[in-house]
C-alpha positions as CSV (number, residue, x, y, z in Angstrom):
1,M,9.8,9.6,-18.5
2,A,8.1,7.2,-16.1
3,I,6.4,4.2,-17.5
4,Q,3.4,2.2,-16.2
5,V,3.9,-1.6,-16.0
6,I,1.1,-4.0,-15.3
7,H,0.9,-7.7,-14.4
8,F,-2.1,-9.4,-16.0
9,L,-3.5,-12.6,-17.3
10,Q,-3.0,-13.4,-20.9
11,D,-4.4,-16.7,-22.3
12,G,-4.7,-17.8,-18.6
13,A,-1.0,-17.2,-17.8
14,P,0.6,-14.3,-15.8
15,S,2.2,-11.8,-18.2
16,W,3.7,-8.4,-18.0
17,G,3.1,-5.3,-20.2
18,V,3.7,-1.6,-20.6
19,V,0.7,0.8,-20.6
20,H,0.5,3.3,-23.5
21,G,-2.6,5.4,-23.0
22,D,-5.6,3.0,-23.0
23,R,-3.6,0.2,-24.6
24,V,-0.9,-2.3,-23.4
25,A,2.2,-3.6,-25.1
26,P,2.7,-7.1,-23.8
27,L,6.3,-8.1,-23.1
28,A,7.4,-11.0,-25.2
29,R,9.2,-12.9,-22.4
30,R,7.5,-14.5,-19.4
31,Y,9.0,-13.7,-16.1
32,T,8.5,-15.6,-12.8
33,G,6.7,-13.2,-10.5
34,S,7.8,-9.7,-9.7
35,A,11.3,-10.8,-8.8
36,G,11.8,-12.3,-12.2
37,F,10.4,-9.2,-14.0
38,I,12.5,-6.8,-12.0
39,S,15.7,-8.9,-12.3
40,E,15.3,-9.7,-16.0
41,G,12.7,-7.5,-17.6
42,L,13.3,-3.8,-16.8
43,D,15.2,-3.2,-19.9
44,D,12.5,-4.8,-22.0
45,A,9.9,-2.5,-20.3
46,W,11.9,0.6,-20.9
47,A,12.3,-0.3,-24.6
48,S,8.5,-0.7,-25.1
49,T,6.9,1.5,-27.8
50,P,3.3,2.5,-28.4
51,D,3.2,0.7,-31.8
52,Q,3.6,-2.6,-29.8
53,A,0.5,-1.9,-27.8
54,T,-1.9,-4.5,-29.2
55,L,-4.1,-5.1,-26.1
56,I,-6.9,-3.0,-24.7
57,L,-6.2,-2.1,-21.0
58,G,-9.8,-2.1,-19.9
59,A,-10.4,-5.6,-21.2
60,L,-7.5,-7.2,-19.2
61,T,-7.7,-9.0,-15.9
62,L,-5.1,-7.4,-13.7
63,L,-2.9,-9.1,-11.1
64,S,-1.0,-7.5,-8.2
65,P,2.3,-6.1,-9.6
66,V,3.9,-7.6,-6.5
67,S,3.6,-11.4,-6.5
68,A,2.8,-13.4,-3.4
69,D,6.3,-14.9,-3.1
70,R,7.7,-11.5,-2.0
71,Q,8.0,-10.0,1.4
72,F,5.3,-7.5,2.4
73,I,6.8,-5.0,5.0
74,C,4.9,-2.0,6.4
75,Q,5.5,1.2,8.3
76,G,3.1,2.3,10.9
77,I,2.2,5.8,12.3
78,N,4.4,7.4,9.6
79,Y,2.3,10.5,9.0
80,A,1.9,13.2,11.6
81,S,-1.8,13.6,10.7
82,H,-2.5,9.9,11.3
83,V,-0.4,9.9,14.6
84,R,-2.7,12.7,15.9
85,E,-5.9,11.0,14.9
86,S,-4.6,7.9,16.7
87,G,-4.3,9.9,19.9
88,M,-0.6,10.4,20.0
89,D,1.9,13.3,19.7
90,P,3.9,13.3,16.5
91,D,6.8,15.1,18.3
92,K,7.1,12.0,20.6
93,I,7.4,9.5,17.8
94,G,11.1,8.6,18.3
95,F,11.4,5.5,16.2
96,N,10.3,3.9,12.9
97,T,7.4,1.4,13.5
98,L,7.9,-1.6,11.3
99,F,5.8,-4.8,10.9
100,T,4.8,-7.3,8.3
101,K,1.6,-8.4,6.5
102,A,1.2,-11.9,5.0
103,S,2.1,-11.8,1.4
104,S,-0.8,-14.1,0.8
105,C,-3.1,-11.1,1.3
106,L,-1.8,-9.3,-1.8
107,A,-4.7,-8.8,-4.3
108,S,-5.3,-6.9,-7.5
109,A,-6.4,-3.4,-7.8
110,Q,-9.8,-4.7,-9.1
111,A,-10.4,-7.5,-6.6
112,D,-13.3,-7.7,-4.2
113,I,-12.4,-7.4,-0.5
114,V,-14.1,-10.0,1.6
115,R,-14.9,-8.8,5.1
116,P,-14.5,-11.9,7.3
117,A,-17.7,-13.0,9.1
118,H,-16.3,-12.1,12.6
119,V,-15.0,-8.7,11.6
120,R,-17.1,-5.6,12.1
121,L,-14.6,-2.7,12.2
122,L,-13.0,-2.9,8.7
123,D,-10.8,0.0,7.8
124,Y,-8.7,1.3,4.9
125,E,-5.3,2.9,4.6
126,V,-4.0,4.2,1.2
127,E,-0.2,4.0,1.1
128,L,2.7,4.5,-1.2
129,G,4.4,1.1,-1.9
130,L,8.1,0.9,-2.7
131,V,9.3,-2.1,-4.7
132,L,12.9,-3.3,-4.4
133,R,15.2,-3.3,-7.4
134,R,18.2,-5.2,-6.1
135,P,19.2,-7.5,-3.2
136,M,19.9,-5.7,0.1
137,T,21.8,-8.3,2.1
138,G,23.8,-6.2,4.6
139,P,23.8,-2.8,6.2
140,V,24.0,0.1,3.7
141,T,23.5,3.8,4.0
142,V,21.0,4.9,1.4
143,T,20.9,8.7,0.6
144,P,18.0,10.5,-0.9
145,D,19.8,10.8,-4.3
146,R,20.4,7.0,-4.5
147,L,16.9,5.7,-4.3
148,H,17.0,4.7,-8.0
149,E,19.8,2.3,-7.2
150,W,17.8,0.3,-4.7
151,L,14.2,0.8,-5.8
152,A,12.6,-0.4,-9.1
153,G,9.3,1.6,-8.8
154,V,6.3,2.6,-6.8
155,T,2.8,1.3,-6.5
156,I,-0.5,1.9,-4.6
157,V,-1.2,-0.2,-1.5
158,N,-4.4,-0.3,0.5
159,D,-3.5,-1.7,3.9
160,I,-7.0,-3.1,4.8
161,S,-7.3,-3.6,8.6
162,A,-9.6,-5.4,10.9
163,R,-9.4,-2.9,13.8
164,D,-11.5,-5.2,16.1
165,V,-8.7,-7.8,15.8
166,Q,-5.6,-5.6,15.4
167,L,-6.2,-3.3,18.4
168,P,-7.9,-5.4,21.2
169,Q,-5.5,-8.3,20.5
170,T,-2.5,-6.0,19.7
171,Q,-2.0,-8.2,16.6
172,F,-1.0,-6.1,13.7
173,Y,0.0,-9.1,11.6
174,K,-3.3,-11.0,12.3
175,G,-5.6,-7.9,11.9
176,K,-4.0,-6.9,8.6
177,S,-3.3,-10.2,6.9
178,Y,-6.6,-11.8,6.0
179,R,-6.7,-12.8,2.3
180,G,-7.5,-9.9,0.1
181,F,-6.4,-7.3,2.7
182,G,-3.6,-6.0,0.5
183,P,-4.9,-4.6,-2.8
184,T,-1.8,-3.5,-4.8
185,G,-1.4,-1.7,-8.1
186,P,-2.8,-1.3,-10.7
187,F,0.5,0.0,-12.0
188,L,4.1,-0.5,-11.0
189,L,5.4,2.9,-12.0
190,L,9.1,2.8,-13.1
191,L,10.9,6.1,-12.5
192,T,14.0,7.7,-13.9
193,P,16.7,8.8,-11.4
194,D,15.5,12.4,-11.7
195,E,11.8,11.4,-11.1
196,W,12.8,9.5,-7.9
197,R,13.5,12.9,-6.4
198,R,9.9,13.8,-7.0
199,W,8.3,11.2,-4.7
200,P,7.3,13.8,-2.1
201,E,5.1,15.4,-4.8
202,L,2.9,12.3,-5.1
203,R,-0.6,12.9,-3.7
204,M,-2.6,10.1,-2.2
205,R,-6.4,10.2,-2.3
206,L,-8.9,7.6,-1.1
207,H,-12.7,7.8,-1.6
208,V,-15.4,5.5,-0.2
209,N,-18.6,5.5,-2.2
210,G,-17.5,8.7,-3.9
211,A,-16.8,10.6,-0.6
212,L,-13.2,11.8,0.0
213,R,-11.7,10.2,3.1
214,Q,-7.9,10.6,2.7
215,D,-5.9,13.3,0.9
216,A,-2.2,14.0,1.6
217,Y,1.2,14.3,-0.1
218,C,3.7,11.5,0.4
219,G,6.3,14.2,1.4
220,D,4.5,14.4,4.7
221,M,6.1,11.1,5.8
222,I,7.9,11.2,9.1
223,F,10.5,8.6,8.2
224,K,11.5,9.0,4.5
225,P,12.2,6.1,2.1
226,H,16.0,6.5,2.3
227,Q,15.9,6.3,6.1
228,T,13.7,3.3,6.1
229,L,15.8,1.4,3.6
230,T,18.9,2.2,5.6
231,E,17.3,0.9,8.8
232,L,15.8,-2.2,7.2
233,S,19.1,-3.2,5.6
234,A,20.5,-3.7,9.1
235,L,17.7,-5.9,10.2
236,H,17.2,-8.6,7.5
237,D,17.7,-9.3,3.8
238,L,15.5,-7.7,1.1
239,Q,15.3,-9.0,-2.4
240,P,14.0,-7.7,-5.8
241,G,10.3,-7.4,-5.9
242,D,9.9,-7.1,-2.1
243,L,7.3,-4.5,-1.1
244,I,7.5,-1.7,1.6
245,A,4.2,0.1,2.4
246,T,5.2,3.4,3.8
247,G,2.3,4.4,6.1
248,T,-1.0,6.2,5.7
249,P,-2.2,9.8,6.5
250,A,-5.2,11.0,8.4
251,G,-8.7,10.0,7.4
252,C,-9.1,6.4,8.5
253,A,-12.3,5.2,10.1
254,V,-10.6,4.4,13.4
255,R,-10.5,7.3,15.8
256,A,-8.9,7.7,19.3
257,P,-11.3,8.5,22.1
258,G,-11.2,12.0,23.7
259,K,-8.8,12.7,26.6
260,L,-11.5,12.2,29.3
261,A,-12.6,8.9,27.8
262,M,-9.0,7.8,27.5
263,W,-8.4,8.6,31.2
264,V,-11.5,6.7,32.2
265,M,-10.6,3.7,30.1
266,R,-7.0,3.7,31.3
267,H,-7.7,4.1,35.0
268,L,-11.2,2.8,35.7
269,L,-11.9,0.0,33.2
270,S,-10.4,-3.5,32.8
271,D,-8.8,-4.2,29.5
272,A,-11.7,-6.5,28.5
273,A,-14.2,-3.7,29.4
274,K,-12.2,-1.1,27.6
275,W,-12.1,-3.1,24.3
276,R,-15.8,-4.0,24.6
277,L,-16.6,-0.3,24.8
278,F,-14.2,0.4,21.8
279,I,-16.0,-2.1,19.6
280,K,-19.4,-1.0,20.7
281,K,-18.6,2.6,19.8
282,G,-17.0,1.5,16.6
283,M,-20.2,-0.3,15.5
284,A,-21.9,3.1,15.5
285,N,-19.2,4.6,13.3
286,R,-20.5,4.7,9.7
287,A,-17.0,5.4,8.4
288,Y,-16.0,1.7,8.8
289,L,-16.4,-0.3,5.6
290,Q,-19.5,-2.3,5.0
291,P,-20.4,-4.9,2.3
292,G,-21.5,-3.1,-0.8
293,D,-19.0,-0.2,-0.3
294,T,-16.7,0.8,-3.1
295,I,-13.2,2.1,-2.4
296,A,-11.3,4.1,-4.9
297,A,-7.6,5.0,-4.3
298,T,-5.2,7.0,-6.5
299,I,-1.7,8.3,-6.2
300,R,-0.4,10.8,-8.7
301,S,1.5,14.1,-9.0
302,D,-0.6,17.2,-9.4
303,D,0.7,17.7,-12.9
304,G,-0.3,14.2,-13.9
305,S,3.2,13.2,-15.1
306,L,3.6,10.6,-12.4
307,D,0.4,8.5,-12.2
308,L,0.1,5.2,-10.4
309,G,-3.4,4.5,-11.7
310,E,-6.6,3.9,-9.7
311,Q,-7.6,1.1,-7.5
312,R,-11.3,0.3,-7.3
313,N,-12.3,-2.4,-4.9
314,R,-15.7,-3.5,-3.6
315,V,-16.3,-4.8,-0.1
316,V,-18.3,-8.0,0.0
317,A,-19.7,-10.4,2.6
318,P,-18.1,-13.9,2.8
């Protein structure tokens, strides 16, 4: 059965523990970051029992289950519904879009999200995060039934994005990497080999101020985890604890203009004028995040047996 692992502060030091209901069993050993826990502590986590749960979950200060010394890799336009709302045709997506976020943007599932002073079009993207189990230092072919050999677990990622930086500047890295733009967790859900086959059943939901914005199953991905792992293995090395965020479904604040507006912008406006118009229109879109907003994100199976917990983050001014 899947187990929920948390990274938290205990006596001022980072610690790891296993969640049993509303209590936590702290692991006796201290591990260095997520790489240390995954390389040395998985057996300890699987051996945890409810009678060892001496801490109250709600009283703990959580940390990201992926530490900032790990790689943060992302997939873009990986759900047909998001491709459509971005003004593109899913049938014409012929390649896997990969980019990185700065690992320094990783934050806890409880952390405030600071909207930088110059950012006005702040957006959200709930995503399933895959956390590496073992080194991947050369090309391999990963099949759907071998995910458990390469992945330790899954977690929730919110790919916070400054659209008025990302899109006009064509800077994915810059627009998505401000500090705090990567809330992750609360749980790292460790899965059995059989449970890894159920990842398509996981359902992502994101609410802003109680209103549902995103709701989709992870099985709707265009490029599946085994395909992405296979492709990434041929590009560069991956190590235990590295994070892959697998894309977001429809429901983001950003929207593509209509076909007529797209034609006008493409053929009659300069790039500078086009993006001025984009930002002006975006400023009137109340779906973008504002200081004071609260974001709640969950990923779980409909039967509740696979539950990655809930993120709850507040947007604040600098």
